[in-house]
N, C-alpha and C positions, 0 to 999 in steps of 0.2 A: 645802287643806282642813285635814287634821290636821296636827300638828307632829311632826317627826321626833324619834325617841328617847323619847317621852313614854310611860310605862307607863299602861295603862287598866284599871281594876277590872272592867270589863264584858267584857273580851275572852274569846272561847271558848278553852278549853284545847286545843292542838293535839293530833293523834294522835301517838303515840310516833314519833320519827324512826327511819326504816328505813335502815340502812347498806347500802352496795353490797357485793358480794362481796370486793372488794379492800380493804375497810376494817380487815381484821383485822391487816394489816401495813403498815408504813410504806413508801412507794414513794420513788423517787429524785428526785421532782419537787421542785426547790428554786427559790427566787427568785434572779434574777440582777440584781445592781446594776451597771450597766455601760452606757455610751452606745453601744457597738458594735452593729452589726447582727448578728443571729443567722446562723449558718452557712447554714441552709436558705434564708433570704431572699437572702443573698449569692449562692449558687448559681443560684437562679431568675433573679435580676436579670442575672447574668453571661450566662446562656444567653439571656436575652430581648434583650440588647444585640445579640447576633449577628443576631437576627431584625430589629432596628431598623436596623442597618447595611445589611442587604440590602434592607429597605423603602425606605431613602433612596436607594439606588442605582437602584432602579426609577424614581425621580423625577429622575434625573440628578444627584443630590447624592452626592458621593464623599468619604468621610473614613475615617480610622482609627478602631479602637475606642477609642483614647485620646481622640481629638478629638470623638467622638460626643457630642452633647448629650443629657444625661438628661431625658426628657420625661415628666410625670406628668399625668394627667387627673383632675380632681377635680369632684365634682358636689355642688351645694347640697341643701338639703332643700326640701320643698314638697309633701308628701303625694303623692297619685296623680299630680299635675302633674309632680313631680319623676321618679317612676318611669317614667312614659311618656316624658317629656322626655329622660331619659337613654338610654332604649332607642333612640329615634329618633336621637340624637346619635351613638351607637355604631354603628348601622346605616350611617349616612352616612360615618363614618369607615372603616368596612369597605368600603363601595362605592367610595370614593375611594382605597382602599389606603393609608390613613394609620393605621390602628388598630394596625398592628405597630410603629409608632414609639413607642407608649406603654409605658413601663416598669412604671408603677403605675396603679391605678385606685382612687381613694379617694372615699368617700361617707359621708353622715350622713342621718339621718331617712328621708324618703321615697325618697331614690336608693338607699339600702341595700336596699329592697325589690326593686328591680330587680337588683342586684348578686347578692344571694342566690339569686334565681331562675336568673341566668346561670351561676353557679358550680356549680349542680346538674349542669350538662352538662359532661362532660369536654372541654377544649379548645374551648370554645364560640366563641372569637373566630375560629376558622378555618372556621366554618359558621354564621355569624350570621344569614343570610337565613332558613334553615329554623328556627333557634331563635327568631328574632323572631316567625315565623308561629305557632309552637307556643305561644309566650308570649302573644300576642295573643288566640288562640283560648281559652286558659285564662282569661284576664282576662274575656273576653266570655261564655264558656259553662260556665266551671268552677263546681263546686258542692262545698260541704264538708258532709258528712253529720253529722247530730246525733250519731250514734253515735261518730264519730271525734272530735268535740269533747269528748264526755263522757269517752271513754277517755284523751284527752290531758290533760284537767284532772285527772282522777283520778290519773294517773301523775305529773304535776308535784307534786300535793299529797302523795302517798305517798312519793315518792322524795327530795324536797327538804326540808332543814332550813329553808329560808328561802323558803317560798311567799310570794309578794308579789303586788301589784296588777299588775305586769308580766306575770306568768303568765296572769292573767284576761284582761288586755287582749289579750295575743298570741292566746290560744284563741278568745275570743268576738269579737273585732273585726278584728284584723289577718288572721286566716284568711279572713274574709269580703272583705277588700280584696284580698288577693293570690290568693284562690280556692284555696288549698291549706293543708294542715298539713304543713310541711317539717321532717321530723325527722332530716335529714342533719346530720352534725357536721363540724367542720373536720378531724378525724383521718381520717374516711372520704374526704375530698376532696384530701388533701395530695399525692397523686401523680398527680392527674388534670389538672393545669392548667399543664403545661411550656410550652404555646404561648400562654398567656393573660397579660395584665398582672397584676402581683402586687396582690392586693386588700388594702385597708385600710379597716376600718370604724371610726367614731369616736363615742364617747359621752362623756358628761360625768359626773364624780364630784360628786354633788350635795352631799355634806357639805363637800368642798373649795370648792365654789361658795358655800356658806353662810359658810365660814371665810375667804373672800376669798383663797384660795391659788391664785395664777395658774398656777404651774408644774405643780400637781397637778390642775388642773381638766379637762384632756382626757386621755382614755384611749384608746389605739389597740387594735384588736383585728385580728390578722392570722392567717393559718392556722397559724402557728408559736408566735407569742408575743403576750402581751396585757400592756399596762402603761402607765406614765406616759411619754408621748413625751419630755417636756422633762427630767424628773428623771432618767430612765434606770433605772427599776425595772420588771422584767419577770418573768413566769412563763409557763411553757408553757401555750398556750391551752386545752389538753385538760384542764389542771388548775385553769383559772379558775373560781372558784366553790367550790372545795374548801376545806376548813378548814387554815389554816397557823398555825404558832407558831414564831416566831424564824426565819423563812425556810424551813422545812420543812413539807411537808405531812403532816398528822397524821390526816386523815379525808377519804376521798372523797365528792365529790358527783357526780351525773350530769354528763356533759359537756354543756355548753350546745349546743342545737340550733338550727337556722336560723330556726325559728318564734319561739323566745324571743329570738334575737338581733334579729329584725326588730321585736319588741315593745319591746325595750329601746331600740333606735335611734329608733323612731317613737313614742315615749311623749309627746313634746312636742305631739302632735296629740290627746292624750287630753281628752275632754269628759266631765264628770260625768254629764250627761244621756244622752250617747251610751252610756256604760257601764251606766247603770241600765237603759236600754232594751234593751241586749243581754242583760243578766242576766234581764230580764223575759221576753223571748222564750225564753231558754234554760230557765227554770223552767217555762214553759208547754209547751214541748216535752217536758220531763222528765215532767210530769203526763200529757200525752197519751200518751206512751210507757207510763207506768205504767198508766193507764186501760185501754190496750189489753191489757196483760198481765193485768189484773184481769178484763177481759171474757173472756179465754180460760179463766180459772179459774172463772167464774161457775157452771158446771154442777157443779163439785164444792164450791163454796162459797169465799168470800173470806177469807183468813186475817187474823188480827188485825194483823200486821205491815203489811199492805197499807193497811188502814184508817188506822193511825197515820201511815204514810208519806204518804198523800193529805192528811190534816188538817195535817201539818206542812208540806207543800208549799204549801198554801193560805196558812198563816202567812207564809211567806217571800215568796210572791207578793204578798200584801197589803202586807208591809213595803216592798217595792220600790216598789209603786204608790203608797204613802203618800209616800215620799221624792220621787217624781217630782211629785206633786201640790203638795207644799210648795215644791219647787224652781221649779215654774211658777207659784207664788202662786195656786193654786186651792184650793177648800174640801176639807180632808182629813177632816172630821168623820165621815163614813159609814165611812171606812177604819179610823179609830181605833176606833170602836165595833165593827167586825168583828174586829179584833185582839183586843181585851179579851174578846169573846165566845168567840173560838177558843181562847184560852189557858185551857182549863178547869181545869188542874192547878194554877193559881196559889192560893197561900194568901191570907189576907185582907190581911197586910201588903204582900205583892207586888202585889195587885190595887189597893190604895189608892195605892201608889207610882206605879203605871203610870197611874191616873187623874189623879193630881196632875200627872205630867209631861205628860200629854196636853193640859192646859189651855193655851190661847193658843200653839198648835203654830206654829212658824215656822222660818226657816232658821237661827237661832241654836240652838235647842233640839233640833232633829231629830236631830242627831248623837248627843247623850247618850241620847236616847229610843231610837234605833236600836240603839246598843250595849247598852243595858239589855235590850231584847228578845232580843238575840243571847245575853246571858249567861244567859237563862232557857231555854236549849236543851233542858234535861231535861223542860221543860213542853211544848214544841212538838215535840220529837223524842224521846219517851220511849223508843224502841228504838234510838236513836242510829243511824239509818240513815245510812251513811258518806256518801253523795253529798249528803244534806241537811245534814250536819255541814259539808262542804265548801262548800256554797253559803252557809251561815251565815257561814263564815269570809271567803268572798268579800264579802259585804255589810259585814262589819267592815272589811276592807281598803279598800273603796271609801270607806266613811265616814271612815276615817283618812287616806286618800289616800297610802298607803305603797307606794312604787315601788322596784323593782330591788334588793331587799335581797340582799346577796352577802357571803359571808365575805371578810375582808380579807387578802389574801395577804401583806401587809407587817405584820401584827399582831405587836406585841412585838419588832420589829426595831430596829436603830439603823444609820443611814447618813447621813453628812454631806450627801450629795446631795439628800436628801429631807426635806421639812419635818417636824419632830418630831411634830406633831399627828396625821399620818397614821398612825403606828404605834400610837396609843392605842385606837383603836376596833377591836373584834373584827369588826365588819361595816361595809361601805360601802353606798352606795346609788347605783346608776348609771342614768342616764336620758338622753333625747334630747339630743345635743350642740347642737341648735339653739337651746336655751335661752339660749346665750351667743353663739355666732357661727354663722351658718347656712351655713357652708362649711368643709370639712376641711382647712384650710391647715396648721395647726400640726403634725401628724404628718409631713407631707411637708417641713417645714422643719428637720427634724432634719439637722444638719450632715453626718451619716454617709450620709445618702441622696444628698447632693450633687446635688440637683435643679437643673438649668439653666432649664427652661421649665415653668411651671405653666399648664396649659390649664384655665381656670376656667369651668365651665358654671354660669350663675346661673338658678335656677328660682324665685326668691323672688316672692311675691304682689305686693309693692309696690316699695320702693326696691332696685334691683338693685346698688347700690353699698354698701349698709350693710355687708355682710360684709367687703369690702375695707377699709373704714375701721376697723372694730373689729379686724380682724387687724393692721392697721398699728399701731394704738394698743397692742395686747397685745404685739406683737414689739418695739415701743420699750421697754415695761416689762420685757421679758425678755431685752433685748439680742440680739435675733435680727435679721439682715438681712432687710429687706422694702422694696420700692420705695415711693417716696413716692406717695401717692394725692392728686392735686390736688382742691381743692374742686369739687363738682359742683353745678350750679344745680338748682333744683326743676324747672325746664323740662325739663332733660335727664334727670332721674330719671323723669319722666312719659313721656318720648319719648327713650330711649337709642338710640345707634347699635347696630349689631350686632357691633362688633369694636373692641376697646380693647387697647392694649399699654402696660404699665407697666414701667419699667426703673429700675435703680438701680446704683451703682458696684460694690457687692459682692453685691447681692441678685439672686435669680433673676428671670428676666423672667416677668411675669404677663400671659397673654392672657386677657381676660375677655369672655364672650359672654352678654348677657342674653337670655333666652327670647323675650320679646316686645319687638320693636324696630322702628324706623322703616323698615328694609329689608324684613322679612318681613310687617309688618303695615300699614304705612302711617303715618298722621299720629297726633298724640297722642290724638285721640278714638277711633280704631281700636284703638290699643293698650289704652286703657281698656276697650273692649268686650271684647277678648280676655281681659284679666285678670279681668274681672267673669264671664266665661263659665267660666273655669277657678279658681274659689276653692279655698282650701286645704281647707275644710270643705264637702263636698257629696257627694251619692250617687255610686256608681262610674259611670264613664263608659259610654255606649253606643258602638256601633261607629263611627258617624259622628263623634262627639266625640273618640274616641281617634284615629281616622285624621287628623283635622284638626290634633291636636296632634303626632302623629308627624311630620307633614308640615312644621309650623313649625320643629320642632327640627332635622329633616334639612336644612332650608333654610339654618339658621344655619352648618352645616358646609360644605355645598355652595357656598354664596355666597362662602366664605373659604378655600377650598382653597389657593389661591394665595398669600393673605395668610399662612397658616400655614407654608407652605414658605418664603416670603421670611423669616419670623422665624427659622426653623431654619437657613437658609443664612447669615443674618446672624450667628447665634450661632457658627457654624463659621469664618466668614471673618474677623470682627473679631480674635479671638485670634491667627489666622495672621498677619494684617497686623501686629498689634502685636509679634508675636515677630521679624518681619523688620525692624522699626525699630531 
């Protein structure tokens, strides 16, 4: 919708930024320009390799730690389909005693919703059956209270310099999908996962995407560092979002929590109508809450602030409803008149301008009209009730479509490894990595991670090979080793097999498993029915739909346990044979 970086004369003025307690003194958090892995990740993976070695021994595969293949599991996006599909795949790996082979677990978009929930539980991979049951019950029966949404939205607005549409999307929509408000941070989880695969979340830098900067397009987020995987520019994850200058932190911002992370990773699923409807419900709940309070005060008389608050709420409610009517190409005239009548404090010039702007209302001019209403907040919110000011700001950000605004930790630096344009912007904008490639290959292809086998779980809605082809093309441009992906016919895209292996001379081996395939679904027509049943945009699953999807995902692993072990054995055996020649 809106264009990035454009100033708008109608914007509400934000509340004064509130600095956290640590802002008065500069901390030691500095930017690291280096391709090496950080020590904490190295220690975690080194320990994990011992678990992987023991796991392979249980399957009759014996090798030294030096010969042990480094295996990473990566999961594509795909909304709730990816969240549930990843859970089912992990459960099957656990039950077949293969999960301990995985050194890394990487995800983007919908699969990160599953990951964030799992990593709330210390050492989840050692007790996955119980974790799965709790997870499933929460998705089916969980509920997020309006009070919790309200307090979280206020917290984000009060504490952040860069309140954006991602905050709104996370609080109002993502919380309803994952059925919780997860305020855990990476710092609070760092010592709790010694027995789990090392997690990597992936987002895209939208400004790099617009500037066609391939190396700085993908950003990895791990428990310890966040940054540009290919360029090798990182900052401690606890400081990601804080304000930096020339590589040194100069001002704290609150540490990113898991709810915001899930909102940022899953923002590619955002839909204008869906957000407007969520805002509509939120404002209605706010007004019902307010009316309840006013009812309690009826015996002693309603004070003037409550009256103004109620009137301002109606203005915002009408404004959101008006946007929905225009979006759906329905007649908005009654709502336009209601707005004009509600804005009683308008002077003659303002009223005439509003009437002029109201004529021939359509999708092209509703944006300017909405922003103008928001700029008149002193008329519809004369007492400047904080929550109403916040909602007005939310409507602005929806209108402008501003996502993931975050301080740039590379601002005003200089490093030959990074594209110069990255250093010029004080802020960056991060969003769903599925905008570019719907699978998190790039972070795992860092040479320092030395991955031998990539187990790719594809939860895409249509072409299950698209992410492979796009990754191959990007790797060619960035001079990164990746196996050749043969051209796939349209017939096979519609009816894929359940197990593919792609290899190259220097590249890691890629095992690719499409969610719906001829093995677990049947013929092309059955696959089409399953894809239609599990669309990317649809209401949350009921118990039957969730169980059926879990079963399909589990089948993909259980049907291929021996195939997975064969690939692993091959990876150990071939180098050994070559060394003897």
